[in-house]
C-alpha positions in Angstrom: -2.4 31.9 22.4 -4.8 31.0 19.6 -7.0 28.0 20.6 -9.2 27.6 17.6 -9.2 26.1 14.1 -7.8 27.9 11.1 -9.0 27.2 7.6 -6.4 27.6 4.9 -6.3 27.4 1.1 -10.0 27.1 0.3 -10.8 25.1 3.4 -8.4 22.2 2.6 -6.7 22.3 5.9 -8.1 22.7 9.4 -5.3 23.8 11.7 -5.1 23.9 15.4 -2.4 26.4 16.4 -2.0 24.5 19.7 -3.8 21.1 19.7 -3.9 19.5 23.1 -0.4 18.9 24.2 -1.2 17.7 27.7 -4.7 16.7 28.7 -5.0 17.2 32.4 -8.7 16.6 32.5 -11.4 15.7 30.1 -15.1 16.3 30.2 -18.0 16.6 27.8 -17.6 20.4 27.8 -14.0 20.6 26.6 -10.3 19.9 27.1 -7.6 21.3 29.3 -4.6 22.4 27.2 -1.1 23.4 28.1 0.8 25.4 25.5 4.3 24.1 24.6 5.5 27.7 24.3 4.2 29.2 27.5 3.4 26.4 29.8 0.1 28.0 30.7 -3.1 26.1 31.0 -6.3 27.2 29.5 -9.7 25.6 29.6 -11.3 25.2 26.2 -15.0 24.5 25.9 -16.8 23.6 22.7 -18.4 27.0 22.8 -15.0 28.8 22.5 -14.6 27.6 19.0 -17.3 29.4 17.1 -18.7 28.6 13.7 -17.8 30.9 10.8 -16.4 33.7 13.1 -13.2 34.9 14.6 -12.3 33.7 18.0 -10.0 35.5 20.5 -8.1 33.8 23.2 -5.1 35.4 24.9 -5.2 38.3 22.6 -4.5 36.5 19.3 -7.0 36.0 16.5 -7.8 32.8 14.7 -10.4 32.1 12.1 -12.5 29.0 12.2 -13.6 27.8 8.7 -16.7 26.0 9.9 -14.8 22.9 11.0 -15.2 23.3 14.8 -12.2 21.0 15.2 -11.0 21.4 18.8 -14.1 21.4 20.9 -17.1 19.6 19.5 -15.4 17.4 16.9 -13.0 15.8 19.3 -15.8 15.0 21.7 -18.0 13.8 18.9 -15.2 11.5 17.6 -14.9 9.9 21.1 -18.6 9.2 21.4 -18.6 7.1 18.3 -20.4 9.4 15.8 -18.7 8.2 12.7 -20.2 8.9 9.3 -17.8 6.5 7.6 -18.8 3.4 9.7 -20.3 1.6 6.7 -16.8 0.7 5.4 -15.3 0.9 1.9 -16.7 0.0 -1.4 -14.8 -2.3 -3.8 -12.4 -0.2 -6.0 -13.2 2.9 -4.0 -12.0 6.3 -5.1 -8.8 7.0 -3.1 -8.1 10.4 -4.6 -4.5 9.5 -5.2 -2.6 12.1 -7.2 -5.4 14.7 -7.3 -3.2 17.0 -5.3 0.3 17.8 -6.6 3.3 20.1 -6.3 1.3 23.2 -7.0 -1.1 22.4 -4.3 1.7 21.8 -1.8 3.1 25.3 -2.5 -0.3 27.0 -2.5 -1.2 25.6 0.9 2.3 26.0 2.3 2.3 29.7 1.3 -0.5 30.3 3.8 0.7 28.0 6.5 4.2 29.6 6.8 2.9 33.0 7.6 4.4 33.9 11.0 1.9 33.7 13.9 4.3 33.3 16.9 2.8 30.0 17.7 4.6 26.8 18.7 4.4 23.4 16.9 0.9 22.2 16.5 -1.3 19.5 14.9 -3.7 19.9 12.0 -6.2 17.6 10.3 -6.4 17.9 6.5 -10.0 18.5 5.3 -9.4 16.1 2.4 -9.0 13.2 4.9 -12.7 13.4 5.8 -14.0 10.9 8.3 -12.5 7.4 8.6 -14.3 4.1 8.7 -15.3 2.7 12.1 -12.7 1.9 14.7 -9.9 3.4 12.6 -6.6 3.9 14.4 -4.8 7.3 14.8 -2.0 8.2 12.4 0.4 11.0 13.3 2.6 12.4 10.5 5.9 13.8 11.6 7.4 16.0 8.8 11.0 16.4 7.5 13.1 19.5 7.5 10.5 21.6 5.7 8.3 21.3 8.8 5.1 22.3 6.9 3.4 19.0 7.5 2.1 18.5 4.0 4.3 15.5 3.2 1.2 13.3 2.9 -0.7 15.6 0.6 -1.1 13.0 -2.2 -2.3 10.5 0.4 -4.7 12.5 2.4 -7.9 11.1 1.0 -6.8 7.5 1.0 -5.3 7.5 4.5 -8.2 9.5 5.8 -10.6 6.7 4.9 -8.9 4.3 7.3 -7.0 6.4 9.8 -7.7 9.5 11.9 -4.9 11.6 10.4 -3.1 14.4 12.2 -0.1 16.2 10.7 2.5 18.0 12.7 3.3 21.6 11.7 6.5 23.3 12.8 6.3 27.1 12.0 9.2 28.5 9.9 10.7 30.5 12.7 10.0 28.1 15.5 13.2 27.0 17.3 11.9 24.3 19.5 14.7 21.9 20.4 14.6 18.2 19.5 13.9 17.3 23.2 11.0 19.8 23.0 9.6 18.2 19.9 9.9 14.7 21.5 7.9 16.0 24.5 5.3 17.5 22.2 4.7 14.3 20.3 5.0 12.2 23.4 2.3 14.1 25.3 -0.2 13.7 22.4 0.7 10.0 22.1 0.0 9.4 25.8 -3.2 11.2 25.7 -4.5 9.2 22.7 -3.3 5.9 24.2 -5.2 6.7 27.4 -8.4 7.4 25.4 -8.1 4.3 23.2 -5.7 1.8 25.0 -6.6 -1.1 22.7 -5.8 0.6 19.5 -2.4 0.9 17.9 -1.1 4.4 17.1 0.7 4.9 13.8 3.6 7.4 13.4 4.7 8.2 9.9 8.1 9.9 10.1 9.7 11.6 7.1 13.5 12.1 7.4 13.8 14.3 10.5 10.4 12.9 11.5 11.8 9.4 11.3 14.3 10.2 14.1 11.5 11.8 16.1 9.3 8.7 15.8 12.1 6.4 16.9 12.9 8.7 19.9 9.3 8.8 21.0 8.9 5.0 20.6 12.0 4.4 22.6 10.6 6.4 25.5 7.2 4.7 25.4 7.9 1.0 24.9 4.6 -0.1 26.5 2.4 1.8 24.0 1.3 -0.2 20.9 3.1 1.7 18.2 3.6 1.2 14.5 6.3 3.3 12.9 6.5 4.0 9.1 9.9 5.6 8.5 10.5 7.2 5.1 14.3 7.7 4.6 14.9 8.4 8.3 17.7 10.8 9.0 19.4 8.4 11.4 22.3 8.3 8.9 22.9 12.0 9.1 26.5 11.5 10.1 27.2 9.8 6.7 25.1 12.3 4.7 26.2 14.9 2.1 24.1 17.4 4.1 27.0 17.9 6.4 28.8 19.6 3.4 25.9 22.0 3.1 26.4 23.6 6.5 29.6 25.5 5.8 28.3 26.6 2.4 25.1 28.0 4.0 27.0 29.8 6.7 29.2 31.5 4.2 26.3 32.4 1.9 25.4 36.1 2.1 21.9 37.3 2.8 21.5 38.6 -0.7 22.0 35.2 -2.1 19.4 33.5 0.1 17.3 32.8 -3.0 20.0 30.3 -4.0 18.9 28.0 -1.2 16.3 26.2 -3.3 18.8 25.5 -6.0 21.3 24.3 -3.5 18.7 21.8 -2.2 17.8 20.7 -5.6 21.1 18.9 -6.0 20.1 16.5 -3.3 16.3 16.4 -3.3 14.6 15.2 -6.5 14.1 14.5 -10.1 12.1 17.3 -11.9 11.0 15.1 -14.8 9.6 12.4 -12.5 7.8 14.7 -10.2 6.2 16.5 -13.0 4.7 13.2 -14.2 2.3 13.2 -11.2 -0.8 14.2 -13.1 0.2 12.9 -16.6 -2.3 10.4 -17.7 -1.0 6.9 -18.4 -1.4 5.3 -21.8 -1.4 8.5 -23.9 0.7 8.8 -27.1 4.3 10.0 -26.5 3.6 13.4 -28.0 0.7 14.1 -25.6 2.7 12.8 -22.7 5.4 15.3 -23.5 2.9 18.1 -23.9 1.4 17.5 -20.5 4.9 17.1 -18.9 6.1 20.4 -20.4 2.9 22.2 -19.3 3.4 20.9 -15.7 7.0 22.0 -15.5 6.2 25.4 -16.9 3.2 26.0 -14.6 5.1 25.0 -11.5 8.3 27.1 -12.1 6.9 30.2 -10.5 6.4 28.3 -7.3 10.1 27.4 -6.9 11.0 30.7 -5.3 8.4 29.9 -2.6 10.7 27.3 -1.2 13.1 30.0 0.0 10.2 31.2 2.2 9.4 27.7 3.4 13.0 27.0 4.3 14.9 30.3 4.5 18.6 30.3 5.1 18.5 30.7 8.9 15.8 28.0 9.2 17.7 25.6 7.1 20.8 26.1 9.2 18.7 25.4 12.3 17.0 22.3 10.8 20.4 20.8 9.7 21.7 21.3 13.3 18.5 19.8 14.5 19.0 16.8 12.2 22.4 16.2 13.7 21.1 16.1 17.3 18.0 14.1 16.3 20.1 11.4 14.6 22.4 11.1 17.7 19.4 11.0 20.0 17.6 8.3 18.0 20.6 6.1 17.4 21.5 6.0 21.1 18.1 4.6 21.9 17.4 2.1 19.1 17.8 -0.8 21.5 14.8 0.5 23.5 12.4 0.6 20.5 9.7 -2.2 20.9 7.4 -0.9 18.2 6.7 -2.5 14.8 8.8 -0.6 12.3 8.5 -0.4 8.5 11.4 1.4 6.8 10.8 2.8 3.3 14.1 3.4 1.6 14.9 5.2 -1.7 17.6 3.8 -4.0 18.4 7.3 -5.4 18.4 9.3 -2.3 21.1 12.0 -2.8 20.4 13.5 0.6 21.0 10.5 2.8 22.5 7.0 2.3 19.0 5.5 2.9 19.5 2.1 1.3 22.4 1.2 3.6 20.7 2.8 6.6 17.6 0.7 6.0 19.7 -2.5 6.2 21.4 -1.2 9.4 18.0 -0.5 11.0 16.7 -3.9 10.0 19.4 -5.5 12.0 19.4 -3.0 14.9 15.7 -2.9 15.6 13.8 -5.8 17.2 10.8 -5.8 14.9 11.6 -4.2 11.6 10.7 -4.6 7.9 12.1 -2.8 4.9 10.7 -1.9 1.5 13.1 -0.5 -1.1 12.1 1.8 -3.9 15.2 1.7 -6.0 14.3 4.5 -8.5 13.0 7.1 -6.1 14.7 10.1 -4.5 14.7 11.4 -1.0 11.2 12.8 -0.8 9.6 9.4 -1.0 6.1 10.2 0.4 5.7 13.3 -1.7 5.8 11.1 -4.8 2.7 10.7 -6.9 2.7 8.1 -9.6 6.3 9.1 -10.0 8.5 11.6 -8.1 7.2 14.8 -6.5 9.3 17.4 -4.7 9.5 20.1 -7.3 12.9 21.5 -6.5 15.0 22.0 -9.6 18.4 23.4 -10.0 17.9 25.9 -12.8 15.7 26.8 -15.8 18.0 24.9 -18.2 15.8 21.9 -17.6 13.1 23.6 -19.7 15.6 24.4 -22.4 16.5 20.8 -22.5 12.9 19.7 -22.8 12.7 21.2 -26.3 15.5 19.0 -27.5 14.3 15.7 -26.1 14.4 13.6 -29.2 14.7 10.6 -27.0 12.2 11.8 -24.5 9.9 8.9 -24.9 12.7 6.5 -23.9 13.2 8.6 -20.7 9.5 8.4 -19.9 9.4 4.7 -20.4 12.1 4.4 -17.7 10.1 6.2 -15.1 9.2 3.9 -12.1 6.0 4.1 -10.2 5.8 6.0 -6.9 4.7 5.1 -3.5 1.1 4.7 -2.6 1.6 4.6 1.1 -1.7 2.9 2.1 -1.0 0.1 -0.3 2.5 -0.5 1.2 1.0 -0.6 4.7 -1.6 -3.1 3.6 0.9 -5.2 1.5 3.1 -5.7 4.6 0.1 -6.7 6.7 0.7 -3.8 9.1 -2.8 -2.3 9.0 -4.7 -3.3 12.1 -7.3 -1.8 14.4 -6.6 -3.8 17.6 -3.7 -5.5 19.4 -3.1 -8.2 16.8 -3.5 -8.2 13.0 -6.5 -10.2 11.8 -6.4 -11.2 8.1 -10.1 -11.0 7.8 -11.4 -8.2 10.0 -8.5 -5.9 9.2 -8.7 -6.4 5.4 -9.4 -3.3 3.4 -10.9 -3.6 0.0 -8.6 -2.5 -2.8 -8.9 0.9 -4.2 -9.0 2.0 -7.9 -5.3 3.1 -7.7 -4.3 -0.3 -6.4 -6.3 -2.0 -9.2 -4.7 0.1 -11.9 -1.2 -0.3 -10.4 -1.6 -4.1 -10.1 -3.3 -4.9 -13.3 -2.5 -2.1 -15.7 1.1 -1.3 -14.7 2.5 -4.3 -13.0 0.8 -7.2 -14.9 -0.5 -5.4 -18.0 2.0 -7.1 -20.3 1.2 -10.4 -18.7 -2.5 -9.9 -19.4 -1.6 -9.1 -23.0 0.6 -12.2 -23.3 -1.9 -14.6 -21.8 -5.2 -13.0 -22.8 -7.3 -15.2 -20.5 -10.7 -16.4 -21.9 -13.4 -17.1 -19.3 -16.3 -19.5 -19.8 -19.0 -20.5 -17.3 -21.8 -23.0 -17.1 -25.4 -21.9 -16.6 -27.9 -23.8 -14.5 -29.2 -25.7 -17.6 -25.7 -26.9 -18.4 -25.1 -24.4 -21.3 -21.5 -23.1 -21.5 -21.3 -19.4 -22.2 -18.5 -16.9 -22.5 -18.0 -14.8 -19.5 -18.8 -15.3 -15.8 -22.6 -15.1 -15.9 -22.8 -18.7 -14.8 -21.0 -18.0 -11.5 -23.5 -16.8 -8.9 -23.1 -13.2 -7.7 -24.3 -13.9 -4.1 -22.0 -15.7 -1.8 -20.9 -17.8 -0.1 -19.2 -19.3 -3.1 -16.3 -21.7 -3.0 -14.3 -21.8 -6.3 -12.3 -25.1 -6.5 -9.9 -25.9 -9.3 -6.6 -26.8 -10.8 -3.4 -24.8 -9.8 -1.3 -24.3 -12.9 2.5 -24.1 -12.8 3.6 -21.3 -10.4 0.0 -20.2 -10.1 0.1 -18.6 -13.5 -3.7 -18.3 -13.5 -4.3 -16.6 -10.2 -3.6 -13.0 -11.2 -5.8 -13.1 -14.4 -8.6 -14.8 -12.4 -8.7 -12.2 -9.7 -8.6 -9.4 -12.3 -11.4 -10.8 -14.4 -13.7 -11.2 -11.4 -13.0 -7.6 -10.5 -13.5 -6.3 -14.1 -16.5 -8.3 -15.1 -18.4 -8.9 -11.9 -17.0 -6.4 -9.4 -16.3 -9.3 -7.0 -13.3 -9.7 -4.8 -11.9 -13.2 -4.8 -10.4 -14.1 -1.4 -7.6 -16.5 -2.2 -6.4 -19.1 0.3 -2.6 -19.0 -0.1 0.3 -20.9 1.4 1.2 -19.5 4.8 4.8 -19.0 3.7 3.6 -16.0 1.7 2.9 -14.3 5.0 5.9 -15.4 7.0 8.7 -13.3 8.3 11.1 -15.4 6.2 9.8 -14.0 3.0 11.1 -10.6 4.2 14.6 -11.8 3.5 13.8 -12.3 -0.2 11.2 -9.6 -1.0 12.4 -6.3 0.4 11.2 -4.5 -2.6 7.5 -3.8 -3.0 6.5 -6.7 -5.2 3.8 -9.2 -6.1 4.3 -10.8 -2.7 2.8 -7.6 -1.2 0.0 -7.5 -3.7 -1.1 -10.9 -2.6 -2.2 -9.3 0.7 -3.5 -6.1 -0.9 -5.9 -8.2 -2.9 -7.3 -10.3 -0.1 -5.3 -13.5 0.1 -5.2 -15.2 3.5 -3.2 -18.1 4.9 -4.9 -21.4 4.0 -6.4 -22.8 7.2 -9.7 -24.5 8.0 -10.7 -21.6 10.3 -10.0 -19.0 7.7 -12.0 -20.9 5.1 -14.9 -21.1 7.6 -14.7 -17.4 8.4 -14.6 -16.3 4.8 -17.6 -18.5 3.8 -19.5 -17.3 6.9 -19.1 -13.7 5.6 -20.6 -14.8 2.2 -17.3 -14.3 0.3 -16.2 -15.7 -3.0 -13.3 -17.9 -1.9 -10.6 -19.4 -4.2 -9.3 -22.8 -3.0 -6.7 -25.1 -4.6 -6.9 -28.5 -2.9 -3.7 -29.5 -4.7 -1.7 -26.6 -3.2 2.0 -26.3 -3.7 2.3 -29.9 -5.1 0.2 -28.9 -8.1 1.7 -25.4 -8.6 5.2 -26.9 -8.4 4.6 -30.1 -10.3 7.2 -32.1 -12.1 7.8 -32.7 -15.8 5.0 -34.4 -17.6 2.5 -33.7 -14.8 0.7 -30.8 -16.5 -3.1 -30.8 -15.8 -2.8 -33.6 -13.3 -4.7 -33.1 -10.0 -2.9 -33.8 -6.7 -5.7 -33.8 -4.2 -5.8 -35.2 -0.7 -8.1 -38.2 0.0 -10.2 -36.2 2.5 -13.3 -34.3 1.2 -13.0 -31.6 3.9 -13.8 -28.7 1.7 -17.1 -30.3 0.7 -18.1 -30.7 4.3 -17.0 -27.1 5.1 -19.1 -25.8 2.2 -22.1 -27.7 3.4 -21.6 -26.5 6.9 -21.7 -22.9 5.7 -24.4 -23.4 3.0 -21.9 -22.4 0.3 -22.2 -23.1 -3.4 -19.3 -25.0 -4.9 -18.2 -23.9 -8.4 -15.5 -26.2 -9.9 -13.2 -24.9 -12.6 -10.5 -26.0 -14.9 -7.8 -23.9 -16.5 -5.3 -24.6 -19.2 -2.5 -22.7 -21.0 0.7 -23.2 -19.0 2.1 -25.4 -21.8 1.4 -22.5 -24.2 3.7 -20.0 -22.4 6.5 -22.0 -20.8 8.4 -25.3 -20.9 9.9 -26.8 -17.8 13.6 -27.4 -18.2 14.6 -28.4 -14.7 12.1 -29.7 -12.2 12.4 -30.7 -8.5 14.0 -34.0 -9.3 16.6 -32.4 -11.7 17.5 -29.7 -9.2 18.0 -32.2 -6.4 20.7 -33.8 -8.5 22.8 -30.6 -8.4 24.7 -30.5 -5.1 24.7 -26.8 -4.4 21.1 -26.3 -5.5 20.1 -29.4 -3.5 21.6 -27.9 -0.3 19.9 -24.6 -0.9 16.5 -26.2 -1.4 16.9 -28.3 1.8 18.0 -25.2 3.8 15.0 -23.2 2.6 12.5 -26.0 3.3 14.0 -26.9 6.7 11.8 -24.4 8.6 9.0 -24.3 6.0 5.5 -24.0 7.4 4.1 -27.5 6.8 0.7 -28.1 5.1 -0.8 -31.6 5.0 2.2 -33.0 6.7 0.0 -35.8 8.1 -1.1 -37.0 4.6 0.6 -40.0 3.1 -0.3 -39.5 -0.5 1.5 -37.5 -3.2 -0.1 -34.2 -2.1 1.9 -34.2 1.1 5.1 -33.4 -0.9 4.9 -29.7 -0.5 8.6 -28.7 -1.0 9.2 -25.2 -2.1 11.6 -24.6 -5.0 11.9 -22.6 -8.2 11.8 -24.7 -11.4 13.8 -23.6 -14.4 11.5 -22.8 -17.2 12.0 -21.7 -20.8 9.5 -19.1 -22.0 7.6 -19.8 -25.2 6.0 -17.4 -27.7 2.8 -16.9 -25.7 -0.4 -18.8 -26.5 -3.5 -18.2 -24.4 -5.1 -19.1 -21.1 -8.6 -20.7 -21.0 -10.8 -21.1 -17.9 -14.1 -22.9 -17.6 -16.3 -22.7 -14.6 -18.6 -25.7 -14.1 -22.3 -25.8 -13.1 -22.7 -24.5 -9.6 -23.3 -27.1 -6.9 -25.5 -26.0 -4.1 -24.9 -27.5 -0.6 -27.3 -25.4 1.4 -29.6 -27.7 3.3 -27.7 -30.8 2.3 -27.3 -32.4 5.8 -26.4 -35.7 4.1 -22.9 -34.2 3.3 -22.4 -33.3 7.0 -23.8 -36.5 8.5 -22.4 -39.0 6.1 -18.7 -38.8 5.1 -19.3 -41.3 2.3 -21.8 -38.9 0.6 -19.3 -36.1 0.9 -16.6 -38.2 -0.6 -18.8 -39.1 -3.6 -19.4 -35.5 -4.3 -15.8 -34.7 -3.8 -14.7 -37.3 -6.5 -17.4 -36.0 -8.8 -16.0 -32.5 -8.6 -12.5 -33.8 -9.2 -13.6 -35.7 -12.2 -15.5 -32.8 -13.6 -12.4 -30.5 -13.4 -10.4 -33.1 -15.3 -13.1 -33.3 -17.9 -13.3 -29.5 -18.2 -9.5 -29.3 -18.8 -9.7 -32.0 -21.4 -12.5 -30.0 -23.1 -10.5 -26.8 -23.1 -7.4 -28.4 -24.4 -9.3 -29.8 -27.4 -11.4 -26.7 -28.1 -8.5 -24.2 -27.9 -7.3 -25.7 -31.2 -10.3 -24.0 -32.8 -9.3 -20.6 -31.5 -8.1 -18.4 -34.4 -6.5 -16.0 -31.9 -4.7 -18.5 -29.7 -1.3 -17.1 -30.7 -0.1 -13.7 -29.5 0.7 -12.5 -33.1 -2.9 -13.0 -34.2 -4.2 -11.3 -31.1 -1.9 -8.4 -31.5 -3.0 -7.8 -35.1 -6.6 -8.0 -34.1 -6.1 -5.6 -31.2 -4.4 -3.1 -33.4 -7.4 -2.7 -35.7 -10.4 -3.9 -33.7 -10.6 -4.1 -29.9 -8.8 -4.1 -26.6 -7.2 -7.2 -25.2 -10.2 -8.4 -23.1 -12.5 -8.3 -26.2 -10.4 -10.5 -28.5 -12.7 -13.3 -29.8 -12.1 -17.0 -29.3 -13.8 -20.3 -30.2 -17.5 -20.9 -29.7 -18.1 -23.1 -26.7 
């Protein structure tokens, strides 16, 4: 039995051939381990894992690549020695997409070499050390068993999780019950060591069944399951047709196995787009795509070694028993579950299965990815699993006269950490905390949100920002907004919140500051899950720091010196009626002024205009309530709505949610002006005298109305107010954020 760490593929992976399966005792000197294969117990001290030398235990040789994983590092982790305890930087490098298909095969080629060992855990070197108090994440692989299914996510997940991946050797024949016991023992050990932390299990296909089975057997452990196209629908799968074909296939034709799998696994064009840079001209995109496909072709034959015929037969039979086992115990699963389902899964009916699990499990959410194939987690910015049916794909590439149209149809892949954050399922304790569990967005999330998802919106609206310096001078840009918090930004909420996305983006681009938006609690309610089961802007609201609007959340954000975005008019302003453009609907109570003074925050009022330049309201709330079927639908939706300002008697108390019918216009432009900062630090008069607070409150409201009137007048002087003029300018002069405007 090898009880050491093995470094593979240029020190990318640290592998423990038998990571602790059962911990019978724990001391500073080491761990007691029982092997799944033999059942023997062996004491392992930190000294038994040598640095940069071979180690022999039980007659087998292992090579430690300088990682010292089993002995010293486990103990070090438990004593709190964490190099990443300072947290994350804004727009941190998540390393997403730096590894690809070629890396998968390069590492897998080393890992699949027979060593006679049982299933084991390994920790990818790329994961590094996580931030302080990070929870454990166990990855349970699909039928390949290698455990590299998160290879594109190792660096990002490793920042906020302690990542361990399960490896099932090619010729291992552990039963499903044995795999359940293996994972369960590790789970119970970790829970005993950190009883107040959740444990994440990410299960891919077969691993999804395994995660559900373990969760059903351990209902008292705080578990969060992320299931990627779980194989619980095996009985409805096309895979059952593969079994008789494989059994009839002669040994001489075993090389055909990868091509047989290619029919059900993936899209070669999309997976080859992993490292293709966005925004290049079509000819360069095609050149990079062709180069990727050509360079990866020699690796295809390696799949026959990863999943040889006899192993594939075993894994398919294992899938059958795993699905039956998990399905019979769904009622016992108490864990939080997030199902990730592909819309183009040719291997399993994952879309329908996700809906079944949603109704069968007690605490389940679903996210659909309609243009992805089965290997969802092995998807970079597009699809990953490089399994192609035959070389005719390359012949076709040379005749792709319409190739650019194909490339334009490619959908984005799955950035797993972002999905976890967007569903508010990342937490480090028993309950999710919107503030302490918030993780700053990474560069991949920034590019995905503002370049890919809302890039056209930015182009159409081309927001212009102005701010006011301390001497009252208005300047272009955000230099008038203080960099040091706490800052409370208070302003007008345009129709449907049109201005929020550009505001958040501009603060990130220009000042590298994260705006924490106070949003309607309905954005975070379970009811939204019924309407947003695809990864959407609703998820990005959480990814980019929005929290439910409450007095306590406002206080906590200001106490941490954040830049907070507050709309006193709330939903009444964002869902105003016809003729109410640029009208403030604020409550009579000046509570945000008193809260700012209590926290010593600086208030920065702002006005924004432009909604009338991009849309015209056709049917408002009053119009819709005159249509019987629509009226009933609105009433039903609002019946259980989370109420805000329900005690108010003024117009702002009308917080009904509805979707107005609007008619798009040829886009004009958005303009935003931030007023002179108002410092409240040391102003006890605002706390002690409500009348003084009310005076300042009314002054702020009046200033915002004046700023919007100023912008509506000055925008008429902007030669680039129309999208046509801006497009012409951009074509010959500058990017969208550098298009000129009027002089303030």
